[in-house]
N, C-alpha and C positions, 0 to 999 in steps of 0.2 A: 369623298372620301371615307377608307374603309372605317368603320365604328371599330374603338377600343374593346375589350372585355373587359369585366371589374368580374374577381370573385372574393365575393364576402364569405368572411369567415368568423364565429364566434361563438359561446358555448348557447347552448339553444335554448337550455332553461334558464340559465340567469339574463341574459341579454337577449331578451325576444325582441322588446322594445328598441334596444341600439341598433338589434340588427335590421329591424323593416326599416328606423330610421334614416338610416343609411343609404335605402334603396330611395325613398320617398326624397332624398336629396336632390337625388340624381334625375328618378322620373319628372320630379314638380320644374324643375331649369331646364328651360328650353335650349338652352348649348350644350348641357352636360346631356341631355336629352337628344341631344344630335348626333354628340359626337360618342358615346359610351351605349355598349348594353350591359346590365346587370343581371348575374347568376346570383339567386338565393335559392338555398333545396329546398327551402317550403313550397316552393314554387314547381316546382316537377311533379308531372302528373304520375298518379301510380302507376308502374310496371313491375314485372316481376323478376326485372335483374337487379341483383345485391344493388344497395344504397352508396357502399364504398366505392365500387367502382364509379357508378355512375359518375357521384360530383365527383374520383380523381383525375376522372377521364375531363370534366368542367375545367375543375382545374390547370391540367394541363394545355387547355386551349384557349385560357384567359394572358391578358395581356399585363393588367393590374390583380393585385394582391390587397385587400383591405382587409386589416384581423383587429377586431376587438377584443380588450381583455381585460378580463373583470378580479373577480377572488377563487373563483373557483379555477381548476384544470381541466374538469368534465370528466365524464369515464373512461377508461385507457381502453386498449384494445390486444390483441393478440401481442403486437408491437412493442407495446408497453407506454402509447402516445396516444394523446387527446383525438380524436376528429384537428381539432383545429391545427394544434403544431403538425400532426399528419400532414395534410391540407398545406399549411405553410412549407412544408421540408418539401413535398413536393414538387410545390410550386418553384420552388429556387434551385431543385435539380433539373425541371423541365425546361425552366427560362430564367439562365441567368442573366438576361440582360432587361428581364419584367421590372417593373416600379412594385415594394411593399411597402405600403404606409401601415403603419401600426397605432393602433390610440388605446392607451391603458386607463381606464377609469379609475383614479383614486390617483393623491399624493405618496399614500403611505404605504410602502410593499410587504413591510414586514407583517403586516394582518392575512395578507393573502396566502393561500396555499402552499406550499415550498415548490409543489413542481410548478407550477405557474410563477415563482420568484424566478429557477432555473431558465421557465420559455421567457419571459419577460424581457431577463439576459444576457439571452443571447440573440433574441428576435434585435435587441438595440445595438447592435453589433454589426447586424448587416441590414438595417431596416430606416429608412424613415419615422419618429415615434415624435406623438403629441400626448399630450394628457389632459382629461376632462372631467369633472363632476355632475354635471348635467347633463340629459340628451338633447337638450338644445345649445351648450356648448361644443358638441360630440358633431351636431350639425354644419357648426360654422366653419367648425374645423376640415371638418368632409369638403364644405364647400371651395374654403378656401385653397386647399391641397392639391386637388381637382383642376381647378383654374390653371394656379400654375402649373402643374402636370400638363394641361394642355397647352398654356405658352410656351412651354420650351418643347414640347413637341410638333409646332409648329399647325399645331392643330385649330386654335383660333388665335382670334385678334384683337387686343383687348381695345381697341377704336371703337367707336359705335357703329351699329349696322351699315350708315353711307356711307360712313369712310373705309369699308374694309374692301379690301380688294376680293373678289370673287373669283376663286384658282380653279374654279371648273369653267370658270368661261375664258373668253380670248381676246383681242381686237377686234377679228372676225364677225365678233360674236355683234358688233357696233356699226351701225347704219350710217352712213355719211350721211346720204342726202337729208335723214332728221338733220344733222348737226346743219346744214347747210337753210336747213328750213329755218332752226330756232336761231340760228346768228341773222337771218333779214329779220323776221317776226320782232327779235330783238332792237335792229338798229332801226324799227318804224316807230316801236314804243318809247324811245328815250331819242327819238331824233339826230340817231347820227346816223354816219356812213356807215356800209357793210365792212368790216373790218377785212384788209387782205391781208390774211395769214391761212398757212396750213391748219388742217381738220387736225392735226396729229397737236399740231405744238399747240392750237387752242385749249384741246383738250386736258394734255397736261401739264400748261404753262401758267395758261388761263384761268379753266373754272378747278382744275387739277381735280379730274376726276376718273384719270388715267394715270396709271405709273409704271417707272419702269423698272423692269425686273428680267436684271442678266440683259440681254439681248431682244426682250419680251417688251409688250406695250401689253400689260394687263390691266382691263376695268373694273371699277370697284362699282360696289352695287347701286349707286347713285349716278352713273354712267348707264348701266342697262338699263335702268326705270327709264329714263327721260330718252336714249339713242338704242337699244336693244333693238334690236331684230325681231325675238323674241323674249320678253323680258319674261313671260312666265315659265319660261324654260328653265330660268335658275331661280328666279322669285317665285314660286306657285302664289302667294299670298297676297302679289301687287293685282290681286282680281277685284273690280268693283262688280259689286251685283247689286242689279236695279228693277225694282216693281212696280205697279201699278195694278193697288188692291182696291176691288170693290169695296164702296162702304169703310166706312173706319177698323177695322179688324182685317189680321191677314189670313180670313178663311178663306177666303176666294182671288184668286188675280187675274186680271184682263190681261196684260201684256208684259213682260218679262227679260230680261237680259241677261249674261255674263261679259264683262266686258275684260279685253286683253289688249295688250299692245304697249306701245313708247305713251309715257305721260300724258302730253296732248294730243296724241290719237285720240285715249280717254277720253279724254274731258269733252272732244269735238262729238262724240257718241253718245255721252251724257247729257250734254246739251238737247241732240238731235231727240232722244228717245221723252227726256225732259219735256220739251217742246210738244211734240206730238200726244203726250199722253196728260195735259192739262188745257186749262178751254183758254181762249182768245174771244171774248164778245165784242160785240159793235157798240157803237151808239151812234145816234145824231144829237151833238150838243150846239144848237145857234146853229150856225152854217157850216159846222166841221163835222169830220165822220173820224170817230176816234176809234181805237184799238185799242182794248183792255185788257191784259194777262193776268190771270189768275194769280199770278206770282211776279215779282222783280228777280227774273235770272242772275242775275250780276250778283245779288244775295245767298241764293243758292249754290252759284259757283264758289264765291268765298269759303263756304261752309265745305264746299268738295275739295278744293285747294289744301285749307286748313287741316281736312281728315289727312289727306296725301301725305304733307309734312309732317303731323306731326302723332300718326298712327305710328304702333310700336311692332316694327317688323318681325322683331324675333316671334311672335303670337300666329305659328302655323296655323294654314288652314283656317284662319277670318278674316274672310275680307271686309274691304269696304262696304257697308249698304246702306242704300237710298230708297226707303220706301215711300210712293205717293197713294193717298190716302184721298178720299171724298173731301175730308176738310184740312189735312196738312200733310205736310212732309219732312222727313226724319232721313237726317244722316248721321249718320251710326259709324266711328271706328276704333277698331281695338289698343287698349293704352291708355289708363286714363291719367289725370294731371299729373304730371314730374311735380316733386314735391316743391314745398313752398308757393307752390298755386292756389289760389284760392278762385274755387267756384262761382264764387258771388260778388268777388272782385276783378276778372280776368281781362278787361279795358284798360288797355297801357300798359301792359305786362306782357312782356315777352319773354319765354323760356322754349323751348324744342329741342328731343333727343336724336332733330336729324339734320343736322346746322348745314351738311350741304345740298338737300336736297331745298330747304329754304333758302339757302346762298341763290339757287338756280332760280326759283322763284320771284328774287328780290330783280335777277338781272334783269328778266323782262317785264317787273314792274306786274306783275299776278301778286304779291303778296307785297304787305306792309315794312317795314324795318324795325319801326317800333309800337308792334301788338294793338295798333289800331282795327286789326281784321275784325275783330270783335264792333266798334264802333261804326265800322264801314254797314256790316250787316243791320244792326239796329236803323242806322239813317236810310239806307236805302227802303228796309220794310216800311218807317214811321211812310216817305215819303210818298208810297204806295199806296198807303190808308188803313194799312195793317200793324199788328201788333210786335212791337221784337219778339226775334226768335227767342226760345225758352232752354235753356244751357242745361244741363244736367249727365251728372257721372251716374251708371247702371253697373255697378258693378266693374271690371276691368273695362266699361266701354265709355266710350262720350259721345254725347245723342246731341245735335242740335235739330231743334222738333222748330218749324215753319208753320203758323195756324193761318189760311184761307181764308177768306170774304164767305166763302158760302153761298148761300143764294144772295148777297148782297155785294153781289161783283160790279153791278151795276152803279152801286155807290162808291166806286176808285174813283170815276170820270176825274175830278179835278186835279188829283194828284199826277195825270198823265203825261208824259212830256213830248215837246213840239213833235219829235220824231215819229210819234204813235199819231197826228192827228194829220187829216187832209181835209184843206181849204176843196169846201164843193164849189164856190164862187170859180177859183182858180179851173175847174174841169169844165165850166160853160155852165153849168145847173142857174135856171131862174130861182126866184123866188116858189114860187107853184111845186117845183119839183124836188126842190130843200124840204118844201115840209110834207109832200106827200113819202117822202122817202124817210121824215124823221115818223111817221107815223105806222108805215111800214117796216122800220127797224124797231123802234123802239115801245109803239103798241100794238104790232101783231098784227096791223090792219091790212085786208089786200083791195084792193083798184080794180075795178072793169072799168072801161070807157065811160062809159052812162055815170058811172058813182065819182069817176073825174070830177066830170061834166058840173052836175050836182054839187061838188065840193066847193069847186074853184066856178063860180058865178062867173058868167058874162064872156064863157069861152066856145068857142065849135071844138063839135068832133075830130075835124082836122088838129084843130092846134093841141088837144087832149094826145092824139094820138103822135101827132111831134114830140109831147113833153115826156109819153114814156117811151116811145124807141129811146131817145135820147139817155133815160135812165136805166136801160138795157144796155146799149154802149155802156157805159159804166160797168157791168157789170154785177152791181149792186141788187139787182131784181132779177127776178125771173117772171117768165111764163109761162101757166097750167093751163092746161087744156087746150082746147082748139075751138075756131069761129067764136058764135057766137057764146060760148059758153066757157073762153079763153077767159082769167084772172091773173091780176101781177100780186106779184110778195116781191118779201125779204130774200135775196140772197146772201144775209151777212147773217153771223153766228149770232147769237142773242143767245143766254140761258132762259132754261124755263122757270117760270115763278111757279 
């Protein structure tokens, strides 16, 4: 979509603050900034060209004229006109179908210059005009006028970002295979049959993320985020950046990735990166081998899904950031809390700026409908033996911090679920082998055949060799060296003390 050009005109001496206020309104609003380019005479670089011809050329090339009128008419030129009125008339001549927006400062015109009174009268006959008293009023009126202008021109859909049709995309940008995978996953999680429905019908009538426009099907931003072939072609800010840093600061990173694609593929990539950059320790407890992940990934995944669902997608150039440190994990997304939400009382309260995105996550049970996501993260961390995450607003970003166990990772053993426990007796190991494995894994002992026979009295070298071979077959221990110098040690991951 081609940007519209706006020319700002006002008495430079009297209305300097107002001139820059109008420009700031446009540049500081993402929707306006994406739709308009602004010309202000003060922004011109110094050149040898006559200033009058330069700004009149800019007027002629503009689509919208914004004039701010005060008490003073301004210095007249050889044609008897001030710069502001000259620009106004030149715009009307060159752009008979253009939009003129006039903002008049003050309600009493009788105290103004005679010439400005005449200008106001003539401008009111051919322009949209409004009055203001203070600069903040002007800012509000300009914002409202330009949003209305954008709406009339079809430049903006006032629906939330996720519900907007992406006019730059077409149905050909949708990957129907992704939709089929979604339907299968949804059926499994909801314990229902895969619906016998046309993909297009499902997207248009069930999820309502594709709209019919004339004889064409047009995807919304939600459709592109979940099912697009290359979502970042149209929504570059949907990227997720993830990094593993050395230590507890961002001074040096060990691994990083820029993750793009449909949402569920991105979630899979995040999980793979996370698991390879966090610890999985092992310990022998009684007669069981226990795998101990540094964090409960389900809690981290919940935070990432919340970030995807609740972030402000109008913020360009600001991806979701996931940072893994030695002592914590941080998930940061652009867009603070919506009005009415309190950072200290989020649990049980649900509000979002992206209803369609949340609806799809609800369809696959990836997100709760009743604001229980915070409680879920708290519960998962507690069950893992860790403190609940710390939630904070930092400027216009929402940050979830998960603090890890540090060197106390082995203390998490009591909370490890059954699926992360292996019954060593069921593997065929006897009590001698389990005790030897415990010493090698937990205490980092090493064994030779001779040391093994010393520890377990009344067994022969032949029995010791058979026990060691059985442990080697499990893959839990490994042999170091050859012949008489050989010894055996744990092949499992144990954090250093």
